N, C-alpha and C positions, 0 to 999 in steps of 0.2 A: 477342085483344089482345095486341100483342108485350109481351115481358116488359120490354123498356126502358123502357117507358111507367110501369111500377109501380115503377120505382127511383127514389129522391130525386134531383132534379137541383140541381146547384149553381147557386146565382145567379151569374151573371157580375160581376166585381168592376168597380164604375165606375172610369172612368179619371179620375184626379185630374190635373189640369193643373199644371204646375210654377208656382211663385210668380213674379210679374212682377220683383221685385228679387233678384237671386242673386249677390250678392258672395262672393268667396272667403275663407275665415278669414285673418285677419291672422297673422304670425308670432307664435306663442306665446299666441295669443288663448283665453281661457276660452270655454266653450260658452254660458255665460250672457249672457258680453258678446257672442258672436257672434249670439244670439237677439235681444238687445235691438237690435242694429245692423240686424238684419232688420226688426224691427218699425218702428224710425225711419225706414228706407228706405221702408216702405209707409204711412207715415204714421198709424201704430197705436201704442198704447200697449201696452207689452209684455204686460201682463197680457190686454189685448183680443185681441192677435195669439196668445197661447197658447190662449186660451178658443176662439177661433174656429177654429183648427186641430185641437187635441185635446179640447175640451170642458171645460166648467167643471167637471165631476165629476171629472176628472183631478186637480185642484188641484196644479198642477207648480210653484207658487211655493211650497209648502210642502215641497218635496223639494230636496235638495242635488244639482242635475243634474250639477254640475261633479265631484262625486265618484263618481257612478254614474248611467248614463242607460240604461234599459230598450232592448233591441234593436228594439222596434217604434217606439219614438221615434227611434232613429237613423235608421231605414229611412225614417220619413215626412220627417225633416227633409233627409235626403239625396236623396228623389226631389223635394222641393220646392226645392232649390237646385241639382239636377242635378250632385251630386258623389259620389264614392265613399264609402260608409259608412266606411271607414277613415279619412277625413279628418274626419268628424265626431267619431269615438271619439278621434282625436288630439287634440282641443279637451278632452278629459277628464282627471281626475286618475288615473283608472284605468289610464290608457295608461302610468303610469310605472312599472307593475308589471314587475320584472326589473332596474330601474336605481335605484330609490329604495327599494323593498321588494320582498319575496318573496312575498307573498299580499296581496291586497285584499278589504277585507270591503266588500262592496256596499251593506249595511244598516246599519252601525256605524261606529266609530271606527276610523282608519288612522293609523300613525305617520307623524308629518311634517305631516299634513293638517290646517290649522285649521279648527275647527269653527265651523259658523255658527248651529245651532241655531235653526232658523226653527219658531216656534210660533204657530199661527193668522194665518200670512201676515207674521208680525212677526219681523224677525231680531234674535235676543236677544244674539248675540256677535258680536265684531269678528274675524270670519273672514276678511274681504276686505280686504286691504290694498291701498295705491295710492302712487305716487309723483307729488306733485302737477306737477312739471317734465315728466315724460313726459306725462300727460294734456294739459297745456298745449301742448305742442310737437307732439303727434300730429295729422297731417291728419284723422284720423278718431279721436277718442279712444276708447280700448279699454282693458280690464282683462286683464294678462297671467297665464299659468298658474302661473308661478313665484312670483307674489305671494300665493299659497294656501299655501305651504311656511314651514314653522316657522322654520327657520334662514335665510330670506330675510327680513332686517330692514333692508337698505340698498339703494339702487340705485346699481349698479355702473357705470352710464352717467353718472349726475349726482353720484355721490359723497355723496349725502344720505340720511338716514333715511326709511323709509317711515312713512306714517300708516295708522292703521285707524279713524278717527272723523273726524266732521264739526268742523272747527276752532271752530265757533260755536256748535253745540248739543250736540256730543260724542255724536251718535247714529251707530250702525253703518251702513255704507254698505249701501243696498239699491237696486241699480241696476233693479230690475224694477219700482219704485214711481215712478221719475222719469223724464222725457221726455230730458233730458240726461244722459251719464254723467259729467259733470264738475260737477254740483249735487247737493246734499243732498236725499233724498227727504222729510226732516221739515221744515226749515226754508227748503228750495229756495233756499239761499245756495251760493256756489260752494265747492267743496272745494280749491281752489288757492290761497287767498289768505294761509294761513299761512307764516310765517318758516321757511326750511329749517334743520336742523341736520346739520352735517358729520359725516361718519363717518371713523374711522382709515384710513390707506392701507393697511395691513398687514391689517385687517379686510376691507376691500374685496377684496383681491387673493385672500384665503383663500375668501371667499364666491364669488367668480367661478370660482375652481378648483372649487368643489363643484358650482356650476351648469353648467360645461362638463363635469363628470363625469357628469351625468345624460345629457347628449347623446351621449358618445362612450361610455360604459358601464365606464371605469375612471378611477381617480384615484391620484395618487402619495402613497403613504403612507410616510414615512421615506426608505429607498432602494429602495422596491418599487414595482411598479404593481399596484394591486389592484383587483377588481371593485367597482363603485361602490356596490352594496347592500351589502357588507360594510364599507366605509369609512363609510357612512351609520349601519349598526348599531353601529359603535364610537363614532362622535361622539354618537349618541343616549345611550349609556350614560355617556361621560363627562359629557355635560351632566346626566343623570338623578343622576349622583353628586355633582354641584355644587349639585343644588337640593332632593335628597330625601335623608332617612336622617339619622343621629345624628352622623355624621362630615363631614355636608355642611358647616357652618360652620368647622370645623377646615380641611378642604380648601380653601375659599375665601381663609381668612385665609393659608394657605401659599402659594397662588397669588398673592394679591395682593401678598404680602411680597416674593417672589422674582421674580415676572414681570409684575406690575402689574395692575390691574382695580380693580373696585368689589366689595369683600366683603359689602355689606350683604345681608341677607335679601330674598327676593322676596316681593311682595305676591300671596299666593294665598290663598284660603279655607280650603283644607284642606291637612292637611301631606303627603298623597300625591298631590296634582293634578299630572297630567303637564303639562309645560310648553308644550304646543300651547295651553293655556288661559290663558297670559299675555298681557298686552296687548304690543305691539309694542316699547315702550320697555324693559319689563323683559325681554323675549326678546332684545334688543340686548345688553343689559348682561350677559345670561348667555352668549351666544354670544361675546360679546368675551373673557371668560374661558375659553372653550373653545378658541378660536383661539390664545390664548397657551400654553395646554397642549399643543395638538396640534402646534405648531411645533417641529420638531426631534424628532419624535417617534422613540422614547417617552420619551427621558430627561427631558424636562421633567416629564411626566407621572407617571412614577415617582418622580423626587425629590420632588415636591409630596404625592403618596399617603404615602410613606414619612415626610414631616415631618408628616403629619396622623394618623400611626398607622393607616393604612389598609393591609390586606394582601389577597391575592386572594380570600379568601373572602368579604370585603366588596365586593370591585370587581366580582364578577359576581352579586352578589344580584339578583334580579327578571330574571336573563337565563339562560334555560333552556337554550339553544344557543348558547353564545358562539363566534364564528368563530375559527378556528384562528390567524389574524393577532394577534387580541387575547389569546387563551390562551396563546400562545407566549411574549408579553411578561410576563404575570402569572407563569407558570411559572419564568421566567427570574430575574425581579428581585423579585418580591413575594410568592413562595410561602412561608409560615411554617411549612408542614408538616415535622415532623422526618424526617430522612432514616433509613433503616433499611438498614443495610449487608448485604450478602449472605454467606453462609458462606464463600466464597473470599475475600471481602474481610476479613473478620475474621480468617481464618486466616494471610493475608498480614500484617496488623497484629501479631498475636500473635508470629509468627516475627521480625519486625522489633523488637518490644520485647524479644525473647530476645536478639538479637544486640547489642543496644544497652545494655539494662539488666540482662540475665540472667534476667528473668522477665517473664511477661505478666499484670499485676496486673489486677482487675475495674476498678479506677479508670483505670487509663491506658488499657484498651481502651475504655471508654466515652467518655473524652475524645476518641478518635479515631474510634470507630464510632458514636456517637450511642447510640441506644435498642434497638439489635439484641441484648436481654439473651439470648434463647435461644442465639443463635451465641456470644455472649461467655462464657456458662457452659460452653460444650461446647470452648472452646479455651483458657481461661484457666488460669493455673496456681494452684492453690490455695494459700493461706498455711501450712495445717497441714503438719507434717512427715510425709512419705511414708515407709512401712516399707521399700519397694523403689523408690527413685527411678527414673524412667523414663529411659529410654536418651537422649532427646533433651534432658532436662535435665542429665543428666550432662556431655554433650557441650557444651551451651550454657555450662555453667559452667567447664568446663577451657578452652573458647575465649575465656571472659572473663579467666581467669587468665593465659593465654598473652599476650593483648593488653596486660595491666597489667605 
């Protein structure tokens, strides 16, 4: 018997035909929205479509596929729609790694990404925002990827605030449980009936610059062009200083007094809760103050921090690796650490005091050199009378008498 017959043989992989409806993803479309459009195009409910393709045991509706999608799911979707797998990954939020944040956590919370908290197929949090005007004007309504970002609280196209709940029953948006993306999954009424709320023009410009920075990879910060993920780290820290910490109320009051904004505390259940968990109205109020502080960087921010009694040590709390662009500002304007003069600097100050006052006392040297006590003791002129005056003291006194 040939040896080849004793070896285990691989079963041939069955050829799975492509799906009959294969549209391309729309600009900035979320993966969850794309899957719902696929199901709608094949006359299936989203849950029926996912269970047919991937099996009910996977329970994909209990996962945040926009945050992270396993590679095997990507390959299956790419084969079904006959697209490159990179196009499918481009619909997810993990594709923002390198421009919005530096590291992506596939199984947990990520900065700037709104949580959905799906529990037993029920969406508990309002992590999916929408613009009623966009959904109404779209030929094929779909949800955008940037609507899942925490700093995006307005629609730069229509100039209105986004919404994160049904205007009728206040339920979070769960597009997998509804047939049409423009209707609520709970009360089945339209999501686009509420009257719009206009946003400030300056806020829309600032948010539009941040959104554009994600696409090109850099953002203008003050007079410099800085990598986008660095700017987002600074913006996130400024927002955290306004919402958390014992000096947050004072910083909000100083900002509102000098630059405008609403200084009221934000509605959150715990003192240290991240701002990603705030509803869209509260986040818009927060980032309205952030925009006012970031304008004219760094002078407005420094002024308001100093008015609130905030220094560098407080401004970088909970920030283990502050970017250099942020650290340089704090070191220059907000560092309250006492300066310790070097030995040559103390010696130069002592020589200057001897030329001008005749002697270098401890009090005069400390007023000039700060807390460098060891160097001061080595260079100061002691008050007690010396048995044999030093040569430099005799010369200094003689020079002083000549000038007099």
